N, C-alpha and C positions, 0 to 999 in steps of 0.2 A: 587506794583503789586506782587501777590503771584506767585511762580514758576509754570510753566506749568506742568501738569501731563505727564508722559511718554506716547509716542504715542501708544505703545502697549497696555497700560492700557485703553486709549481712545477707541481704536478699539475693545477691549474685552468688555468694558462696553456698547458700542452701538451695539454689535453683528455684526460687519462688517466683511465681507469676500470679497476678490477681485472677481469681476464678469468677467468671461471669455467672455461673450457675449458683454460686454462693453469695452473689451480690457484693463481691469484694472490690474495693478501690483503695489502694494504699496511699497514705499521707506520709511524705518524706521530709517536709520542711520542719526542721527542729524548732525554729522560732515560733512558727504557727502552732505546733504541737504544745509548746510551753505556754502559749497564750490560752489555749483551750484548757490546759491543766490548772490554770489559775482562776478560771471562771467560778468554780464552786467556793473559792475562798482558801483559807489556810488548810493544807492537807497534811501538815507535819504530824505523823503518827496516826493519821485518820484511816479508817477502813474505806476502801473503794472497790466497787464491783464494776468490772469492765466486760463488755460483750464483744466478741469478735476482734481480739487484739491483732490478728494476722501476724506479721513479722515483729510487731512490738513497738511501733513508732510512738503511739500515744502512751503505751505502757511505760516506756523509758522516761517520758516526760512526767508521768505521775509518780514514778519511783524517785526521780530526781527531786520532786517536790516533797518527798518524805512520806508518801502514802504507803500503806500496806494493801497491796492489790490482790484481789482474787479475780482471775480472768477465766472466762469460759470460751473455749475455742473448739469449733467443730472440725476444722481443717487440720488433719493430722500432719500435713506437710509443714505446718508452721511450728509444731511443737519443739523441734530441735533448736530453732532460733530463739524461742521463748525460754527454753531450758538454759541456753547460753546466757541470756539476759539475767536470769535469776542468779547466776554465779557472780555477777557484778553487784548484786543487791541481796546479800544473804539474809534469809528470813523475811524478806519483804514481798516476795511474789509467790503466789500459789496458782497453778494453772490446772484447770479441769477440762478434759476432753469430753465435750457433751454438746447437745443441741440446746441452745439458750431457751428455746420455746418449751423444752421438756424438763429442764433442770429445776429443782426446788431451791430457788435462790435464797429465800429468807432463812432456810436452814443452814446456810453457809456462814452466817454471821451471828455474833453474840450481841452486837449493837446495831445501830442504824447506819448503814454505809451511804456514802455518796455513790450514785451511779453515773459513771462517765464513760461514754462510748462513741466511737465512730461506727454507728450501727450499719450492718449490712442492709442495703436498701430494700431487699425483699422481705425482711422480717421486722423492720423498724416500727411500723405502725402497729402490728399485732403486739409487739413487746410493750410499747407505750400504753396501749389500751389495757393490757393485762396489769401493768403497774398502777394505773389509775383506777382500776376496778377492784383492787384488793381491799380487804377490810381496812377501814380508816380509824385512827391515824396510821399512815403507812409504815412499812418496815424499813423504808429508805429515808435518807435525810434530804437529798436533793437529786435532781436529774439534770445532767448536762449532756445533751445528745445531738449528734450530727444527723440531719435529715436532708433529703432533697428539698430545695427551696420551696417548692409548691406545698409540700407537707408541712414545713415549718410555718408557712404563711397561714395554713388552715388552723394550726394549733393556736396561734396568737390573734387570729382575725377578730376584728370588732364587728358588732352587730350591724346588719344592713350593709355589709361589704361583700365583695366578690367571693372571697374564700371562706366566709362564715358558714359553719355547718355543724354536724354532729360532733366532730373531733374538737371544734372550738368550744362547744358547750361542755363536753366531758372534761376537757383540760382546764377550763377556766372556772368550772364549778368547784374543783378541788385544789387548784394551784394558782399561783401567780406565774404567768408564762410570758417570757419575753425572748426575742431574738438577741442573743448575746454577741454574735458576729457572723457576717456573711463569709462564705468561703468560695472562691472562684474555682471553676472546674479545672483550671490549669494546675491547681495545687496537688491534684491526684495523679497517681500512676496506676493504670492508664487513665486519662481524663474521661470522666463520664460525659454523657450528652447534655446533662442538666447542671445548673448551679446548685450549691448546697448552702446550708446555714446551721449554726449551732444554736440550739434552743436551751434555755435554762428554766427549769420549773421548780418552784419551792412550794411545799404543801401548805394548805390552809386548813383551818378547822372545817370539817364537813357540816353543812347545815343539818340541823336535827329534823326528824320527821320526814326525810326524803329517802325513798328507796331507789337504789341504783337501777334496779330492773324497771321501775316505773319511768324514770328519767330516760333510760335507753329506749323504752317502748315509745314514749312521746316523741323523742327526737328522731327515732327511726321512721315513724309514720310521717312526721311533719316534713323532714328533709328528703324522705323517699319520694315525695311528690311536691317538691319545693316551689314549683310554679303554680300550684293550686292554692286556693284560699284554705285557711285552717278548718273551716266548717266542713270542707270536703276531705282534706288530707287526714284529719283526726276523726273522721266519721267512724272508723273501726275501733277507736279507743273508748271503752265504756266510761261514761261520766264526763268525758272531755267537754262536750258542748255545755253542760250545766256548770262545770267548774269555770269555763271561760266567761260565762255570763255573770257568775257570782264575783269573779275577780275583775271584771271590766275589761277583759281582753277581747277586742273586736274580732269576731269570727271571719271577717272579710280580709284580715291581714294574712300575709304569707310568712313562712317559717323564718326567712332571713331577716325579718323585721322584729322578731321576738328575742328579747335580750336573754342572757344567761339567767339573770335574776327572775325574769318572768317564767322561763321554763322550769326553774327550781320551785317557784311558788305554785305553778300549775301541778307539778309532780307531787308536791306536798298535799295539795287539795285532793288529789286522786289517791294518795297513800292510805 
């Protein structure tokens, strides 16, 4: 196989520019991209699902790691660059032109893929919530995802900290979540206004007797009025006051002081 052309050359040749409307920011640093591709572990002959590959920077790092990549790209401008990349890795890359929020991703795989993506900023959180809300155990093996640093901090936040909220509870109820590496804004073209971070999430066994809808209702009410005491914020959740009393959860506490385990226990009591 001949060596791959530099990514900057590919972008220039195809006249590609990052689309603000699509939340695109291109990563061009090959060493950085290789580090991201190593986060899930050994990808040799592994299935990988990538969202928003753009010109294929992360895609080439995943392919070089031996992965079999299925990529969903909405921007038709990027398809020729990705088709060119597939010629360097015969049989390893399949590209689907579609909206990642609408595609039936589980149907694309026979096994459980790793999801690895530099997610477009404007759809990152909805995609993550969808992947975490699917029937458990999930159809994917792990998540390695680039987010704005603020979103990454919310995913991994500890109880009673500034960023702790609904996304923290949903993420940590079903996965072990950690920030795998920070990424400086200068690594992107064009540089975004905010810093970024790669988050790695590995699925856990989901606690029995807990309905996702109940947990979402609880956290939605509690964090929707996070400055109020639980007795006020959960007033509209039937049975919440009695369940808190039975479990010894003080109604004068606020949402940010309630741990993931306590939210799960409360949801189980209401289930």
